NUTILUM-655138 format. One line per field, with one value per residue (C-alpha): x, y, z. Coordinates in Angstrom, 3 decimals. Each point is the difference from the previous one (the first is absolute). Last residue first. Example, Ala and Ser with C-alpha at 12.3 -4.5 7.8 and 13.67 -1.06 7.14 Angstrom:
xx = c(13.670, -1.370)
yy = c(-1.060, -3.440)
zz = c(7.140, 0.660)
END
This chain:
xx = c(21.527, 0.319, 0.059, -1.209, 2.431, -0.360, 2.269, 3.638, 0.712, 3.266, -1.065, -3.316, 1.735, 2.038, -3.253, -1.543, 2.928, -0.519, -3.662, 0.973, 2.639, -2.634, -2.227, 2.942, 0.774, -3.668, 0.002, 3.185, -1.452, -0.349, -3.626, 0.602, -1.927, 0.353, 2.006, 0.540, 3.704, 0.776, -2.288, 1.529, 3.465, -1.267, -1.602, 3.111, 2.225, -2.425, 0.114, 3.802, 0.232, -2.742, 1.718, -0.139, 1.235, 3.126, 0.648, -0.040, -0.604, 0.275, 2.378, -1.297, 3.021, 0.768, 3.635, 2.625, -1.098, 1.352, -0.570, -3.491, -0.634, -1.737, -0.811, 1.744, 3.307, 3.116, 0.291, 0.551, 2.316, -2.382, -3.000, -3.713, -2.237, -3.684, -1.985, -3.546, -0.493, -0.098, 2.480, -0.611, -2.728, -2.609, -3.789, -2.495, -3.591, -3.189, -3.676, -3.566, 0.176, 3.486, 3.440, 3.171, 3.392, 2.895, 3.590, 3.696, 3.307, 3.477, 2.857, 0.923, 0.486, -2.699, 1.449, -1.267, -3.607, -3.545, -3.231, -3.351, -3.382, -3.343, -3.360, -2.963, -2.758, -1.056, 1.935, 3.225, 2.043, 3.689, 1.924, 3.780, 3.082, 3.446, 3.562, 3.262, -0.922, 2.340, 3.470, 1.750, 3.623, 2.703, -0.488, 3.105, -1.233, -3.738, -0.059, -3.466, -1.297, -3.454, -1.192, -3.609, -3.396, -3.652, -2.877, -3.681, -1.989, -3.254, -2.470, 1.422, -1.835, -1.738, 0.970, 0.802, 2.435, 1.572, 0.277, 1.605, 2.386, 1.148, 0.404, 1.996, 2.402, 0.516, 0.734, 3.260, 2.123, -2.117, -0.871, 3.445, 1.771, -0.976, 0.830, 2.659, 2.663, -0.428, -0.749, 3.024, -0.323, -1.189, 2.972, 2.456, -1.052, -0.589, -3.408, -0.944, -0.420, -3.381, -3.690, -3.219, -3.226, -3.679, -3.070, -3.705, -3.411, -3.511, 0.289, -3.402, -0.731, 2.609, -0.495, -1.940, 1.533, 1.949, 1.564, 1.016, 1.477, 1.987, 1.435, 1.007, 1.865, 1.867, 1.065, 1.005, 1.931, -1.440, -1.281, 3.258, 1.976, -1.177, 1.889, -2.009, -0.435, 0.133, -1.454, 0.770, -1.980, 2.726, -2.142, -1.946, 3.095, 1.880, -2.847, 0.067, 3.691, -0.551, -2.746, 2.393, 2.547, -2.560, -1.098, 3.409, 3.404, -1.366, -2.113, 1.189, 0.447, 1.569, -1.046, -0.810, -0.036, -1.485, 2.429, -0.348, 3.110, -2.187, -1.238, 3.567, 1.155, -2.971, 0.777, 3.678, -0.848, -2.566, 1.630, 3.468, -0.661, -1.421, 3.175, -0.171, -1.693, -1.831, -1.126, -0.368, -2.566, -0.491, 3.543, 1.047, 3.745, 0.574, -1.088, 3.159, 2.199, -1.885, 0.692, 3.663, 2.282, -1.589, 0.603, -1.146, -2.122, 0.405, -1.270, 1.216, -1.993, 2.990, 2.433, -2.002, -0.873, 3.692, 0.712, -2.652, 1.587, 3.561, -0.567, -0.267, -2.259, -2.923, -2.114, -1.152, -0.606, -2.211, -1.906, -2.212, -3.592, -2.356, 1.055, -0.637, 1.792, 3.192, -1.915, -0.855, 3.583, 1.320, -2.579, 0.953, 3.659, -0.874, -1.410, 3.386, 2.056, 0.579, -1.671, -1.785, -1.428, -0.868, -2.771, -0.730, -3.351, -0.323, -3.413, -1.956)
yy = c(-17.408, -0.843, -3.739, -0.683, -1.787, -3.269, -0.366, -0.470, 3.727, -0.325, -2.864, 1.781, 3.176, -2.077, -1.541, 3.462, 1.093, -3.115, 0.891, 3.556, -1.405, -2.120, 3.055, 2.034, -2.612, -0.036, 3.777, -0.163, -2.459, -3.781, -0.189, 1.665, 2.726, 0.681, 2.716, -2.244, 0.768, 0.298, -2.845, -2.229, 0.729, -0.905, -3.252, -0.996, 0.610, -1.965, -2.958, 0.112, -0.344, -2.567, -2.482, -2.853, 2.327, 1.031, -3.521, -1.562, -3.511, -0.130, -2.712, -2.421, -1.631, -3.449, -0.666, 2.551, 3.341, 2.131, 3.450, 0.436, 3.738, 0.538, -3.208, -2.994, 1.162, -1.781, -3.687, -2.261, -2.995, -2.671, 1.460, -0.668, 2.277, 0.891, 1.714, 1.317, -1.778, 2.984, 1.443, 3.503, 1.506, -0.370, -0.208, -1.781, 0.958, -0.797, -0.598, 1.208, 2.033, 1.152, -0.974, 1.346, -1.625, 2.063, -0.482, 0.741, -1.791, 1.253, -2.418, -2.794, 1.850, 2.010, 2.834, 3.121, -0.812, 1.212, -1.663, 1.584, -0.823, 1.181, 0.452, 0.887, 1.967, 2.018, 3.049, -2.010, -1.069, -0.688, -2.274, 0.197, -2.125, 1.540, -1.283, 1.787, 3.138, 2.945, 1.031, -3.100, 0.573, -0.482, -0.895, -2.225, -2.030, 0.630, 0.242, 0.602, -3.392, -0.599, 3.601, 0.114, 1.221, -0.229, 1.544, 0.836, 1.880, 1.912, 1.257, -1.256, 1.118, -2.251, -2.143, -3.291, -0.927, 3.430, 0.653, -3.451, 0.766, 3.297, -1.335, -2.972, 2.165, 2.458, -3.023, -0.595, 3.142, 2.097, -2.971, -1.603, 3.145, 3.613, 3.517, -1.398, 2.732, 1.385, -3.414, -1.781, -3.689, 0.582, 2.322, -2.921, -1.633, -3.750, -0.177, -2.725, -3.781, -0.113, 0.410, 1.383, -1.317, 0.715, -1.162, 0.197, 0.141, 1.183, 0.300, 0.388, -2.719, -2.504, 0.034, 3.241, 1.057, 2.756, -2.586, -2.277, 2.989, 1.032, -3.520, 0.208, 3.240, -1.712, -2.854, 2.273, 2.603, 3.477, 0.741, -1.506, 2.752, 2.764, 2.797, 3.088, 2.184, 3.694, 2.297, 3.344, 3.249, 1.361, 1.525, -3.179, -2.201, 2.343, -0.202, -3.786, -0.014, 2.135, -2.398, -2.933, 1.749, 0.209, -3.578, -1.427, -0.853, 0.327, -1.809, -3.346, -1.397, 1.028, 3.309, 0.556, 3.779, 1.889, 2.547, 3.768, 1.045, 0.774, -3.603, -1.318, 2.398, -0.949, -3.690, 0.534, 1.841, -2.500, -3.274, 0.641, -1.379, -3.209, -1.098, 0.466, -1.443, 3.094, -0.713, 3.241, 0.876, 2.282, 1.322, 3.473, -0.787, 2.351, -2.775, -1.944, 2.915, 0.227, -3.698, 0.866, -2.931, -0.312, -3.024, 0.245, -2.370, -2.444, -3.434, -3.570, -1.341, -1.482, 2.639, 3.015, -1.757, -0.564, 3.633, 1.174, -2.249, 1.254, 3.753, 0.918, 2.536, -1.042, 1.654, -2.089, 1.524, 0.604, -3.292, 0.118, -1.221, -0.542, -3.577, -1.225, -3.159, 1.943, 2.090, -3.037, -1.264, 3.387, 0.117, -3.474, 1.064, 2.999, -2.390, -1.546, 3.201, 2.762, 3.107, 2.763, -1.309, 2.238, -0.128, 1.468, -1.065, -0.397, 1.065, -2.622)
zz = c(43.107, 3.700, 0.725, 3.537, 2.291, 1.851, 3.011, 0.968, -0.307, -1.923, -2.276, -0.503, -1.202, -2.448, -1.234, -0.389, -2.179, -2.135, -0.565, -0.966, -2.377, -1.744, -0.429, -1.343, -2.660, -1.034, -0.339, -2.077, -2.476, -0.067, -1.151, -3.370, -1.754, -3.714, -1.765, -3.058, -0.383, 3.712, 1.099, -2.691, 1.440, 3.479, -1.151, -1.947, 3.042, 2.184, -2.383, -0.168, 3.805, 0.674, 2.331, -2.509, -2.760, 1.925, 1.247, -3.456, 1.389, 3.820, 1.206, 2.645, 1.590, 1.420, 0.872, -0.958, -1.440, 2.839, 1.534, -1.447, 0.554, -3.378, -1.858, -1.554, -1.451, -1.313, 0.929, 2.992, 0.302, 1.329, -1.842, 0.436, -2.008, 0.181, -2.727, -0.097, 3.332, 2.343, 2.484, -1.387, -2.221, 2.744, 0.090, 2.255, -0.748, 1.911, -0.547, 0.421, 3.232, -0.939, 1.298, -1.588, 0.534, -1.307, -1.136, 0.430, 0.346, -0.959, 0.627, 2.396, 3.273, 1.829, 2.092, -1.808, 0.846, -0.596, 1.117, -0.883, 1.522, -1.408, 1.687, -2.211, 1.714, -3.055, 1.267, 0.115, 3.035, -0.687, 2.358, 0.028, 0.536, -0.464, -0.216, -0.823, 1.905, -0.439, 1.197, -1.363, 0.953, -2.602, -3.660, -0.146, 2.995, 0.411, 3.802, 1.469, -1.209, 1.537, -0.004, 1.139, -1.125, 1.047, -1.918, 0.375, -2.603, -0.253, -2.605, -3.304, -3.125, -2.500, -2.955, 1.788, -2.783, -0.567, 3.753, 0.245, -2.843, 1.495, 3.537, -1.284, -1.990, 2.893, 2.176, -1.858, 0.344, 2.363, 2.216, -0.220, 1.153, 0.450, -1.144, -2.353, 0.072, 3.515, 1.521, -1.474, -0.921, -3.570, -0.584, 0.189, -3.263, -0.450, 1.663, 2.492, 0.197, -1.752, 0.769, -1.383, 1.473, -0.431, 1.852, -0.629, 1.669, -0.873, -3.772, -1.653, -2.523, -1.144, -3.779, -0.181, -3.340, 1.769, 2.343, -2.875, -1.854, 3.092, 0.287, -3.660, 0.718, 2.836, -2.292, -2.885, 2.043, -0.662, 3.514, 1.267, -1.744, 2.319, -1.719, 0.918, -3.076, 0.819, -2.622, -1.593, 0.038, 2.289, 2.761, 0.758, -0.121, 2.318, 2.518, -0.413, 0.893, 3.087, 1.109, -0.355, 2.200, 2.793, -0.752, 0.856, -1.462, -3.529, -2.616, 1.308, -2.541, -3.296, -1.509, -3.666, -0.417, -2.974, -1.362, -0.278, 1.947, 3.018, 0.028, -0.040, 2.734, 2.170, -0.529, 0.831, 3.204, 1.235, -1.002, 1.439, 3.498, -1.488, -1.783, -3.780, -3.068, -1.236, -3.555, -1.953, -2.650, -2.994, 0.126, -1.082, 0.276, 2.957, 2.402, -0.863, 1.066, 3.285, 0.554, 0.535, -0.887, -3.412, -2.226, -3.615, -2.064, -2.886, 0.916, -0.510, 2.988, 1.829, -1.268, 1.128, 3.246, 0.737, -0.922, 2.455, 2.663, -0.424, -0.262, 3.673, 1.686, -2.187, -2.683, -2.939, -3.406, -3.005, 0.154, -3.088, 0.074, -2.958, -0.756, 3.571, 1.150, 0.797, 2.552, 2.114, -0.015, 1.111, 2.792, 1.218, -0.055, 2.146, 2.618, 0.762, 0.040, -2.550, 1.373, -1.866, -3.272, -2.922, -2.549, -3.422, -1.381, -3.754, -1.254, -1.945)
END
């Protein structure tokens, strides 16, 4: 089996999930991590007992004849870094959203087409065990045709200042969280979206150490599918108590309720608190619902394996660059709707 050489650009929260996923694969070697500062890459090196180099300039990392690169960076950097990675001869694993907007996404797909390399769109929820099982039930006819659904993804807000800046993030809760729900619901319903309607607001404009919130921190949207299905999504950066997400799917022959958070796999009551329960949980006192092996539960190592298999076996994968662009086009239309105050057609 050919050894795949990979690099990681960025060293924040999601980069650690990528490192973990790569360490589970015997045919993958992490050559290096590029980040502006050395501290976090060295922490990851020690935590996972790895031997790789730190590169301040990601261009130096791309010179190492890599097979693939994980791009774990703020949204405004996705386009240029992805194009550079593809041009260098590496496949590009790009964290959500694909780019700031669909215009940038189209440029990235043009680069993919001319490079003979592939973009893998990192929609981890499509690989999460509980969400994947829901998809299997749907494909086996368990609930019949879906006519209505809802999705939610909510927490108290990101822990990096760039998320709150329009020029760096492109959008707020919808582009950060709603992009997940849109992707999974398109995957579940399995047909194109015709129209959307969306309303947004900023509930907490002052984010203390992160400064002004220049983007929406709450969004509610309705997605209208070609088959007549109507889907509601609810996204929030102002919900306390830790990360919460899930879907309710209604078909003519049944229904599915699925969530990896706030469930009864394990519940803990603690007077003093303890280490870690789940992303964005500010306290572990009182009742908490810790998520076992968070990375695995949310599908990160499974998506990494799927993408590496797609490279070696040259097989198709649902979560590719075209899929990422489609989801971004739907999101763009929802932002347009929030501005116009009316339904908007999705332009692909």
